[in-house]
Structures are given as C-alpha cells and as structure tokens.
N, C-alpha and C positions, 0 to 999 in steps of 0.2 A: 393496251396491247404492247407487248414487249418489242422494242426496236431491235433489229438484227445488229450484231456487232459490226463496227466499221472496219474497212480493210486497211492493209498496211500503209498504202499511200495516202489514204484519207486521214489516218492517224498522224502521219508526218505533217501533212498540210495544215491540219487544225491545231495541233498542240506544239509542234516544234519549229515549223517554218517561221512563225513570228519571232522566234528567238535567234534566227540566223544572222550572223555578221555579214558584211558586204561580200567577203570572199566565199561565203557559203552558197552563193548562187540560188538563194531562195529554197535550198534543199531539194531542187529539182534535178540534180545531177548526182553522180556517184563519187564525186570528189570536190574538194574546195580548191580555189585558185587564189593564192596570196602573193602579192608583189614581193619578190626577193631581191637579193643584191646583184649588182653588176649585170643588169640586163636579163635577168631570169625571173620567172614566176615559180613559186613553190606549189606543188600539187600534194594535197593531203587526202588520204582515203582510209577508211576503216571497214573491216568486215569481221564478223564472228562466225565460227562454225561450232555446231553442237552435236554431240554424240546422239546417234539415232535419227538425226535430221539431215546433216551434211556428210556424215561418214558413219560406217558401221562399227559396232562395238569391238569386233575382232580385226579391224583394219590394223596393219602394222603401224606402230608409232612413228617410225621413220617416214612413212608416206603421209600420215596425218599431218606432220609438221610441214612437209613440202606442200601439201594441198593448202594449208592455212596461209603460207607465204604466197603461193602462186595465185590464189584468188584475189589477193590484194594487188599483186604485181599486174594482174590483168586489168584492174581499174586504172593503174598508171599507164598501161599500154593504150587504153581507150582515150587517153588525153594526149598521146604522143610524147609522153614524158620518159626520162631516164631515171632509174631508181637511185636514191641516196642512202636511205636508212629506214629503220622501222622500230616501233615500240610494241611490246608483247605483254599481254595479260593472260594468265592461265588460272582457271578455276578448276582445281583437280580433286576428284574423290580420293579418299585415303587408300583405295585399292591400287592406285597408280604409283608403283614403287620406284626406287632409284634405277632399277634396270629399265623400266618403261621410259623414265625421264632421260636416261643416257641415250637410248635409241631415238627419242624425240629430238634431243639436242643435236644428235649426229645428222638427222634429216635436215635440220635448219642449217647446219654447217655446210653440208653438201650443196644446198641451193644458194647459200650466201656466196660461195665460190663460183657457182654457175652463173649467177645473175649480177654479181658485183654489188652487193648490198650488205649492210651490217646492222647488228642490234644496237640500239641507242639507250634502251631502258624499258621500264614497264612495271608490272606488279604481278604477284602470285598469291592466290588465296585458296583455301580449302572449301569444298562444297559437299553437302550430303546428296546432291542431285547429280544430273548428268554432267560429264566432262564438257566444259565450255572453254573455248579459246578465242581470243580476240587479238587482232593485229592491226596496227595503224602504220601504213606505208607512206613514206615521203619521197617525192621525186621532184624533178625540175624540168622546165621547158623554157625555151626562149620567150622573152617578154611578149605577151599578147598572142602567142602561137598555140596555146592549148586548144584542142578540138573539143567543143562542148556537145552536149546532147541536142541543144537547139541549133538550128541553122540549115536544116534541109530545105531545098528549093523545089518548086514545081518543075517537073521534068527530070529531076535527078534520078539516077539509078539507085537501087538498093543493092548493096554488095555485102558479102560475108567472106571471112577468111576461112581457110581449112575446110573441114567436113563437119556436118551437124548430126546430132542424135547419138553419137557413139557413147557418150557418158551415160545418158539415160538408158540405153540398151545394156551397157555394162552393169549398171545397178540392178536391172532385172536379172541379168545373168548371175550376179553374185547372190541374189536372193533366191535363186533356183526357180525363177519364173519363166525361163526360156528352155526350149529343147537344146540338147547338147550341140555345140558347134565344133569345128576343127580347133585343135589346141591353139594354133597361132592366132586365130580369130578371137577366141575366148580371152587369151592373154592380152591382146590389143585392146579389146573393149573394156576389160577390167582396169587396165592401166589408164585408159581415157577417163574413167570415172574417178579413180583415186589420184591421178596425177595430171591436173590441167596443164596446158601449155600456154603460158602467157605470151602474147604476140608482141613483145616489146619492140623488136626491130621493125615489124610491120607497122606498128602504131607510129613510130618515129618517121617512117617513110611516108605515111599518110598525112603528115602535117603539111598544110597548104594544098592538099588534094581533097581530103574529106571535108565536107561542109558540116557534118554532124556525125557523132560516133558514140557507141557504147559497147560494152562486152555483154555477151549473151550468157546470163547466169540463171534466169528463171524460165527460159524458153523463148524461141525466136519470135513467135507471134506477139506474146505479151511485151517483150522488151522492145521490139521495133515499134510497137504502139506508142511508146514514150517519145520516140523520135518524131513520129507523125503528129502527136498531140502538141508537143512544144513548138512545132512549125506551123500548126493550124492547117495541116494537110491530111490527106488520106494516103495510104500505102497499099499497093497491090502486090501480093507475093505469088509467084508462079511456082507451084509445088513441083512441077516436072524439072525445074532447073536447080533444085536444092542439091548441093554437092554432098555425096554420100561416099563413105569409105567402102573398100571391097568387103570388109567384115560386116558392115551394115547391110550391104546388098545381099550378102549370103543369107542373113536372117530374113530379109525382106522377101526373098524368093520363096520362103516357107510360109510367111504370114504378111500379106500386103498391108494389113492394118497397122503394122509397126511404123509405117511412114509418119504417123501422127507424132512419134517420138522426135523426129527431126524437126517438127514444127512447134511442138509445145514442151518437149522434154528439157529439163534444166541441166546445169553443170557443163555446158559446152565450153564456155570461156573463150569462144572465138569472137572476133570483132564484127560488128554490123555497122554499116556506115552509109551515108548518102554522098554521092559524088557524081560528077558529070558523066553522061553516057559516053563521051569521047575517051574516057579513061579505061574503058572495058578491056581493051587489048593489052595495055601495059600492066594493068592490075592482075590479069590472068597469068602473066609471065612471072609474077613474084613467087617466092618460096616461103610459106605455102601460097598457092594461088588464091586470089580473091575473085569470087564468082558473082556476077550480077544475077540476082534472083527476083527482081521486081522493079517497081518504079514508084515515085511519089507523084501525086496528082492532086488537083483541087478536090475538096471534100473533107471527110473526116473518117477516122476509124481504120481498121485493118481488114482487108479482104484477101482470102486465099482462093486461088483458082486452079483447076486441073488442066490437063493438056488441051482440052477442048474449050477452055475459057469459062467453064461452068464453076459456080461457087462450090468450094469444098467444105463440108460441114465438119466441125471439130467439137469435141466435148468440152474443151476449155482452151484458154490462151497460154497457160503455163502455170508454174508453181507460185502459190501465194502463201505467205506465212500466217495471214489472218483472213 
C-alpha cells in the first residue's frame, strides 16, 4: 500500500533538523539565533516566494519586491529584532526583462529606506519554470532577549496584532471570487495581500512581555498550534474576539462563512503571542492594537469556540505546502 506523502513540518523534522547547528533551535522556529558581538544576538531568517503560490503572475514587480522583503522582516519582528541587512537570490524566467527588473529593484529601494535595511549580496540564476525569489534577512537583538516560539505558560492569554483575514480576503477579491465591494474596501484588501505590514516596532516593544511569539503566515489556527505544541499546552481561540477590519466586516455582512478566512487564511503577517492576562489593557493601547483572542491551558491542540462557547468546525487549520 502506498504511503501518503509526509507534510512540510514532518519533512523538516526527519531530514533537516538532524543537520541543525546549535543556533538553529532544532529548526522548530522561523529564525536562527547566533551570538553576536558587543552584547547582541544575530537573528537570521529566510523565506522564498513563488509565482502562482505567494503572488499572482500579473502583480506589479514593485510590490512583489516589497512583499518578498516584508515577509522576512515579519520573521525578525516576531523575534523582537531590528533589521541589519539581507541576501537576495532570484531565479528569473527569461520573460522578465530589464523593465521588470528596474521596477523590482525600485520596490526594494523604497522599502530599504522605509525599514532601514540594505542588500549585502546574493545570487541570480535563470529558470525555465515559475519566477522564484528567496531572501535571507539578518537582524539583531540584545543578548538573550529574542522571543522564541517556545515559552507559552499555562494561563497566558493569546494575543494578535492588527486585524486578521484581510490578505486572504484580498486574494479572493483579486481572483474574482467575491462580489464587488466599495472601491476603498477593495483597494485596502488587495493591498493587505500584496503588501504585508511587518510589525517591527511592535515586536521590539514585546521583548520582555511576550513569552512566545511568531508571525501568522499560514493561518491563525495552524500557526498558533506551533506555540501550543512547543509549550506542551492547549490553546483556546474565541472566534468572537478576532479583530476584523471594516472592509472585512463589510464582506462578512454578505457571507458569514468568510469568518473562516480570519481563522485559517494565510498571509496576515501579524504577530501572535503568549503573554500575561495582566498585559491586556496596555497591549490594546498600542498602534496597531494587540487584542487578546484566547488563552493557553493544560492539554494539547487548538480549539476554536463561538460566542456561546461551542466548538466551531473548520475545514482546515491553514495553508500547507505539502
């Protein structure tokens, strides 16, 4: 009998985790932590984006470049790190000409100025396949201060920054899978898909407050499950408390089933973290606000409940590559 293919995280654990250096954290996190000079640790993270998987073929090259950089900066934010520099690898089809590259480079330049980071090197190759881009970001944090995925405690609240589900809804909108919305709402949702907002200042503020943290890239339920598993705990998510944007609420008023996108849709790149219940008021006052949406407790797994405390059934936990 043919065995089903193993998933993304099982592949990492079986084949690559045994190769990890000490700073690699057993490949259970989204970044490595390496002791650096003068009281700092260096944070290294890498993410790739692929045409047709992470961005649409007709997306503007200016914004593709910004998304590539920002999804990596989001990993630095989840460690509480400040950006230092990055390495870039491009695998380009021959159809991407100099005009495309000029706009791509301009997008990188704009975000380098915005986020205070610069290019350190990399590689460029041609491919007969889909456009593939990989970026390795390097940041730094005070020695021993990096916020890891492991560390959630029994009784901690589960918090998220910003609003959830906008990017997943924006992708549906761009694919023509949603009824028309007001122009301002449509523009907002499309931008949230194409241009993540790495929460660098929020991440640095959370150093010493968050016990465990990650950024939401593959969907809230699936990603928060990593925090719970590494802590040996369960996590309960209260769906009625999920922070939603006015644009999302507008779509939700037409189709209540869209709430699932806020729970399992990918590309949010907001921070999800465990912290004391006592921090709720001060965290809600941040810009953007951080909202408590659940709690960590004894047990295992992720449970989503509705306003009445009843289990909410979902088709899946989030995006998986394998």
